C-alpha positions as a Markdown table, in Angstrom:
| # | Residue | x | y | z |
|---|---|---|---|---|
| 1 | Unk | -20.7 | -18.8 | 1.4 |
| 2 | Unk | -17.6 | -18.9 | 3.5 |
| 3 | Unk | -16.2 | -15.9 | 5.4 |
| 4 | Unk | -13.6 | -14.3 | 3.1 |
| 5 | Unk | -9.9 | -14.4 | 4.0 |
| 6 | Unk | -8.4 | -11.4 | 5.7 |
| 7 | Unk | -7.2 | -8.7 | 3.2 |
| 8 | Unk | -4.0 | -6.8 | 3.5 |
| 9 | Unk | -5.9 | -3.7 | 4.8 |
| 10 | Unk | -7.4 | -5.8 | 7.6 |
| 11 | Unk | -4.1 | -7.4 | 8.5 |
| 12 | Unk | -2.3 | -4.0 | 8.7 |
| 13 | Unk | -4.9 | -2.8 | 11.2 |
| 14 | Unk | -4.8 | -6.1 | 13.2 |
| 15 | Unk | -1.0 | -6.2 | 13.2 |
| 16 | Unk | -0.8 | -2.6 | 14.5 |
| 17 | Unk | -3.1 | -3.5 | 17.3 |
| 18 | Unk | -0.8 | -6.4 | 18.4 |
| 19 | Unk | 2.4 | -4.4 | 18.0 |
| 20 | Unk | 1.0 | -1.6 | 20.2 |
| 21 | Unk | 0.1 | -4.2 | 22.8 |
| 22 | Unk | 3.7 | -5.4 | 22.9 |
| 23 | Unk | 3.2 | -8.4 | 20.5 |
| 24 | Unk | 0.6 | -9.8 | 22.9 |
| 25 | Unk | -2.8 | -11.1 | 21.9 |
| 26 | Unk | -6.0 | -9.2 | 22.9 |
| 27 | Unk | -9.1 | -10.8 | 24.2 |
| 28 | Unk | -12.7 | -10.7 | 22.8 |
| 29 | Unk | -13.9 | -8.3 | 25.5 |
| 30 | Unk | -11.0 | -5.8 | 25.1 |
| 31 | Unk | -12.2 | -2.4 | 24.0 |
| 32 | Unk | -9.6 | -2.3 | 21.2 |
| 33 | Unk | -10.8 | -5.6 | 19.8 |
| 34 | Unk | -14.5 | -4.4 | 19.9 |
| 35 | Unk | -13.5 | -1.2 | 18.1 |
| 36 | Unk | -11.4 | -2.9 | 15.4 |
| 37 | Unk | -14.3 | -5.3 | 14.8 |
| 38 | Unk | -16.6 | -2.4 | 14.1 |
| 39 | Unk | -14.0 | -0.7 | 11.9 |
| 40 | Unk | -13.3 | -3.8 | 9.8 |
| 41 | Unk | -17.0 | -4.2 | 9.1 |
| 42 | Unk | -17.1 | -0.7 | 7.8 |
| 43 | Unk | -14.4 | -1.1 | 5.2 |
| 44 | Unk | -15.5 | -0.8 | 1.5 |
| 45 | Unk | -13.8 | -4.0 | 0.4 |
| 46 | Unk | -16.4 | -6.7 | 1.1 |
| 47 | Unk | -19.8 | -7.4 | -0.5 |
| 48 | Unk | -23.1 | -7.0 | 1.4 |
| 49 | Unk | -23.5 | -10.8 | 1.4 |
| 50 | Unk | -20.1 | -11.2 | 3.0 |
| 51 | Unk | -20.9 | -8.6 | 5.6 |
| 52 | Unk | -24.1 | -10.4 | 6.5 |
| 53 | Unk | -22.4 | -13.7 | 7.3 |
| 54 | Unk | -22.6 | -14.7 | 11.0 |
| 55 | Unk | -19.3 | -14.1 | 12.7 |
| 56 | Unk | -17.9 | -11.9 | 10.0 |
| 57 | Unk | -15.0 | -10.0 | 11.6 |
| 58 | Unk | -16.6 | -10.5 | 14.9 |
| 59 | Unk | -14.7 | -9.6 | 18.1 |
| 60 | Unk | -14.0 | -13.3 | 18.5 |
| 61 | Unk | -12.4 | -13.5 | 15.0 |
| 62 | Unk | -10.4 | -10.4 | 15.6 |
| 63 | Unk | -9.1 | -11.8 | 18.9 |
| 64 | Unk | -8.1 | -15.0 | 17.1 |
| 65 | Unk | -6.2 | -13.0 | 14.5 |
| 66 | Unk | -4.2 | -11.2 | 17.2 |
| 67 | Unk | -3.3 | -14.6 | 18.6 |
| 68 | Unk | -2.0 | -15.6 | 15.2 |
| 69 | Unk | 0.2 | -12.5 | 15.2 |
| 70 | Unk | 1.5 | -13.2 | 18.7 |
| 71 | Unk | 2.2 | -17.0 | 18.4 |
| 72 | Unk | 3.7 | -16.8 | 14.9 |
| 73 | Unk | 6.1 | -14.0 | 15.9 |
| 74 | Unk | 9.8 | -15.1 | 16.0 |
| 75 | Unk | 10.2 | -14.4 | 19.7 |
| 76 | Unk | 7.2 | -16.4 | 20.8 |
| 77 | Unk | 8.3 | -19.6 | 22.6 |
| 78 | Unk | 5.0 | -21.6 | 22.6 |
| 79 | Unk | 3.1 | -23.4 | 19.9 |
| 80 | Unk | 2.2 | -21.3 | 16.9 |
| 81 | Unk | -1.4 | -21.2 | 15.7 |
| 82 | Unk | -2.1 | -22.1 | 12.1 |
| 83 | Unk | -2.6 | -19.1 | 9.8 |
| 84 | Unk | -2.2 | -18.3 | 6.1 |
| 85 | Unk | 0.8 | -16.9 | 4.2 |
| 86 | Unk | -0.6 | -13.4 | 4.1 |
| 87 | Unk | -0.6 | -13.2 | 7.9 |
| 88 | Unk | 2.9 | -14.5 | 8.0 |
| 89 | Unk | 4.1 | -11.9 | 5.5 |
| 90 | Unk | 2.4 | -9.2 | 7.5 |
| 91 | Unk | 4.1 | -10.4 | 10.7 |
| 92 | Unk | 7.4 | -10.3 | 8.8 |
| 93 | Unk | 6.7 | -6.8 | 7.6 |
| 94 | Unk | 5.8 | -5.5 | 11.1 |
| 95 | Unk | 8.9 | -7.2 | 12.5 |
| 96 | Unk | 11.3 | -5.7 | 9.9 |
| 97 | Unk | 9.6 | -2.3 | 9.3 |
| 98 | Unk | 7.6 | -1.6 | 12.5 |
| 99 | Unk | 7.5 | 2.2 | 12.3 |
| 100 | Unk | 6.6 | 2.1 | 8.6 |
| 101 | Unk | 3.8 | -0.4 | 9.0 |
| 102 | Unk | 2.4 | 1.6 | 12.0 |
| 103 | Unk | 2.3 | 4.6 | 9.7 |
| 104 | Unk | 0.4 | 2.6 | 7.1 |
| 105 | Unk | -2.1 | 1.6 | 9.8 |
| 106 | Unk | -2.5 | 5.2 | 10.8 |
| 107 | Unk | -3.0 | 6.3 | 7.2 |
| 108 | Unk | -5.7 | 3.7 | 6.8 |
| 109 | Unk | -7.5 | 4.8 | 9.9 |
| 110 | Unk | -7.4 | 8.4 | 8.8 |
| 111 | Unk | -8.6 | 7.6 | 5.4 |
| 112 | Unk | -11.5 | 5.5 | 6.7 |
| 113 | Unk | -12.5 | 8.1 | 9.3 |
| 114 | Unk | -12.5 | 10.9 | 6.8 |
| 115 | Unk | -14.6 | 8.8 | 4.3 |
| 116 | Unk | -12.0 | 9.3 | 1.6 |
| 117 | Unk | -11.2 | 5.7 | 1.1 |
| 118 | Unk | -14.9 | 4.8 | 0.8 |
| 119 | Unk | -15.2 | 7.1 | -2.2 |
| 120 | Unk | -12.4 | 5.8 | -4.3 |
| 121 | Unk | -13.1 | 3.6 | -7.3 |
| 122 | Unk | -11.1 | 0.4 | -7.9 |
| 123 | Unk | -7.9 | 1.2 | -9.8 |
| 124 | Unk | -6.7 | -1.1 | -12.7 |
| 125 | Unk | -3.2 | -1.6 | -11.2 |
| 126 | Unk | -4.0 | -2.0 | -7.6 |
| 127 | Unk | -3.4 | -5.7 | -7.9 |
| 128 | Unk | -0.3 | -7.1 | -9.6 |
| 129 | Unk | -0.2 | -9.8 | -12.3 |
| 130 | Unk | -0.4 | -12.5 | -9.7 |
| 131 | Unk | -3.5 | -11.0 | -8.1 |
| 132 | Unk | -1.8 | -10.0 | -4.9 |
| 133 | Unk | -2.2 | -6.5 | -3.5 |
| 134 | Unk | 0.6 | -4.5 | -1.8 |
| 135 | Unk | 1.5 | -5.4 | 1.7 |
| 136 | Unk | 0.5 | -1.9 | 2.9 |
| 137 | Unk | -3.1 | -2.5 | 1.9 |
| 138 | Unk | -5.3 | -2.4 | -1.1 |
| 139 | Unk | -7.0 | 0.8 | -0.1 |
| 140 | Unk | -3.8 | 2.8 | 0.3 |
| 141 | Unk | -2.6 | 1.6 | -3.1 |
| 142 | Unk | -6.0 | 2.5 | -4.6 |
| 143 | Unk | -5.7 | 6.0 | -3.2 |
| 144 | Unk | -2.1 | 6.4 | -4.5 |
| 145 | Unk | -3.0 | 5.3 | -8.0 |
| 146 | Unk | -6.1 | 7.5 | -8.0 |
| 147 | Unk | -4.1 | 10.6 | -7.1 |
| 148 | Unk | -1.4 | 9.8 | -9.6 |
| 149 | Unk | -4.0 | 9.5 | -12.3 |
| 150 | Unk | -5.6 | 12.9 | -11.6 |
| 151 | Unk | -5.2 | 14.6 | -14.9 |
| 152 | Unk | -5.2 | 18.1 | -13.4 |
| 153 | Unk | -2.4 | 17.2 | -11.0 |
| 154 | Unk | -0.3 | 15.6 | -13.7 |
| 155 | Unk | -0.8 | 18.6 | -16.0 |
| 156 | Unk | 0.3 | 21.0 | -13.2 |
| 157 | Unk | 3.5 | 18.9 | -12.6 |
| 158 | Unk | 4.3 | 18.9 | -16.4 |
| 159 | Unk | 3.9 | 22.7 | -16.4 |
| 160 | Unk | 6.1 | 23.1 | -13.4 |
| 161 | Unk | 8.9 | 21.1 | -15.1 |
| 162 | Unk | 8.5 | 23.0 | -18.3 |
| 163 | Unk | 8.6 | 26.4 | -16.6 |
| 164 | Unk | 11.8 | 25.4 | -14.8 |
| 165 | Unk | 13.3 | 24.8 | -18.3 |
| 166 | Unk | 13.9 | 21.1 | -17.5 |
| 167 | Unk | 13.5 | 18.3 | -20.1 |
| 168 | Unk | 10.2 | 16.4 | -19.7 |
| 169 | Unk | 11.7 | 13.0 | -19.3 |
| 170 | Unk | 11.7 | 10.0 | -16.9 |
| 171 | Unk | 13.5 | 10.9 | -13.7 |
| 172 | Unk | 14.5 | 7.3 | -13.3 |
| 173 | Unk | 15.8 | 6.1 | -16.7 |
| 174 | Unk | 15.8 | 9.3 | -18.8 |
| 175 | Unk | 13.2 | 8.2 | -21.3 |
| 176 | Unk | 11.8 | 11.0 | -23.4 |
| 177 | Unk | 8.4 | 10.4 | -25.0 |
| 178 | Unk | 8.8 | 13.3 | -27.5 |
| 179 | Unk | 12.3 | 12.1 | -28.6 |
| 180 | Unk | 11.0 | 8.5 | -29.1 |
| 181 | Unk | 7.6 | 9.2 | -30.6 |
| 182 | Unk | 7.9 | 12.7 | -32.1 |
| 183 | Unk | 4.9 | 15.0 | -31.8 |
| 184 | Unk | 2.7 | 12.0 | -30.6 |
| 185 | Unk | 4.8 | 11.9 | -27.4 |
| 186 | Unk | 5.1 | 15.7 | -27.0 |
| 187 | Unk | 4.1 | 16.9 | -23.5 |
| 188 | Unk | 3.5 | 13.3 | -22.2 |
| 189 | Unk | 4.8 | 11.8 | -19.0 |
| 190 | Unk | 3.4 | 10.0 | -16.0 |
| 191 | Unk | 3.8 | 11.0 | -12.4 |
| 192 | Unk | 4.6 | 9.0 | -9.2 |
| 193 | Unk | 4.6 | 10.0 | -5.6 |
| 194 | Unk | 8.1 | 10.4 | -4.2 |
| 195 | Unk | 6.9 | 9.6 | -0.7 |
| 196 | Unk | 4.5 | 6.7 | -0.2 |
| 197 | Unk | 1.0 | 7.9 | 0.8 |
| 198 | Unk | 1.0 | 5.7 | 3.9 |
| 199 | Unk | 3.9 | 8.0 | 5.1 |
| 200 | Unk | 2.6 | 11.3 | 3.9 |
| 201 | Unk | -1.0 | 10.5 | 5.1 |
| 202 | Unk | -4.1 | 12.2 | 3.9 |
| 203 | Unk | -2.7 | 15.7 | 3.4 |
| 204 | Unk | -3.1 | 17.4 | 0.0 |
| 205 | Unk | -0.6 | 16.3 | -2.6 |
| 206 | Unk | 1.9 | 19.0 | -3.6 |
| 207 | Unk | 3.7 | 19.1 | -6.9 |
| 208 | Unk | 7.1 | 18.6 | -5.2 |
| 209 | Unk | 5.6 | 15.2 | -3.9 |
| 210 | Unk | 5.6 | 14.0 | -7.5 |
| 211 | Unk | 8.2 | 12.7 | -9.9 |
| 212 | Unk | 8.0 | 12.4 | -13.7 |
| 213 | Unk | 8.4 | 8.8 | -14.8 |
| 214 | Unk | 7.8 | 6.8 | -17.9 |
| 215 | Unk | 5.2 | 4.1 | -18.0 |
| 216 | Unk | 7.7 | 1.2 | -17.5 |
| 217 | Unk | 9.3 | 2.8 | -14.5 |
| 218 | Unk | 6.0 | 3.8 | -13.0 |
| 219 | Unk | 4.8 | 0.2 | -13.2 |
| 220 | Unk | 8.1 | -1.0 | -11.5 |
| 221 | Unk | 7.7 | 1.6 | -8.8 |
| 222 | Unk | 4.3 | 0.1 | -7.9 |
| 223 | Unk | 5.0 | -3.6 | -8.5 |
| 224 | Unk | 4.5 | -5.6 | -5.4 |
| 225 | Unk | 6.3 | -8.6 | -4.1 |
| 226 | Unk | 6.3 | -10.3 | -0.7 |
| 227 | Unk | 7.0 | -7.7 | 2.0 |
| 228 | Unk | 7.6 | -4.9 | -0.5 |
| 229 | Unk | 5.3 | -2.8 | -2.5 |
| 230 | Unk | 6.5 | 0.8 | -3.1 |
| 231 | Unk | 9.7 | 2.1 | -4.7 |
| 232 | Unk | 10.8 | 5.7 | -4.9 |
| 233 | Unk | 12.5 | 6.9 | -8.1 |
| 234 | Unk | 15.8 | 6.9 | -6.2 |
| 235 | Unk | 15.2 | 3.2 | -5.1 |
| 236 | Unk | 14.3 | 2.2 | -8.7 |
| 237 | Unk | 17.5 | 3.9 | -10.1 |
| 238 | Unk | 19.5 | 2.0 | -7.6 |
| 239 | Unk | 17.8 | -1.2 | -8.7 |
| 240 | Unk | 18.7 | -0.5 | -12.3 |
| 241 | Unk | 22.3 | 0.2 | -11.3 |
| 242 | Unk | 22.7 | -3.1 | -9.4 |
| 243 | Unk | 21.1 | -5.0 | -12.3 |
| 244 | Unk | 23.5 | -3.4 | -14.8 |
| 245 | Unk | 26.5 | -4.3 | -12.6 |
| 246 | Unk | 25.3 | -7.9 | -12.3 |
| 247 | Unk | 25.1 | -8.1 | -16.1 |
| 248 | Unk | 28.6 | -6.6 | -16.5 |
| 249 | Unk | 30.1 | -9.2 | -14.1 |
């Protein structure tokens, strides 16, 4: 059995380490490398057989990954080490969205330390149709989807909307399940976090953090592509507007 490739979660944490070090590599005996090696070996994303492999996420392998980040960064003037596309995408993400990615790393660390991320079951939509997870990390997507599927939270959001006298329809496209399906769709809607959970962190979800969305828009909000993985309802509405304009022209 070969040591598995680095996951998005692991790359987020390694990338944050390099960025905080001024885009410089860290050595095997650096305290930060030793601590990250221990943390990576505690993540609930690898099998016991993989964890038992010699050298699995050892300090040496972590140090090598920081070298990949440093030498493949756009401002590095030396020879780049060879690394896979996921690492290159993560370097691009940290380069373009440094503050956002550092928040993602902090949210991962908080979730791991609290034990919350170890308790979450795999969610059906945490990987897209191509088998790729979101750039911010599999565990953060898993947590987001788990919270959005909480039936109690969704019911409370629906009651909040109804008490306010607002129509229960998608906040992105206006789709109304009851209007489309009659009594079958009465009282049904899905919910999506307005703010990505890597930004809001591990705090308790509030009803105002959620938006009512149809199933199609919900899927599009979560659909990942290179360097991008989360859309707010506002961002998705803008995407729809641009697409409509492109068709008209």
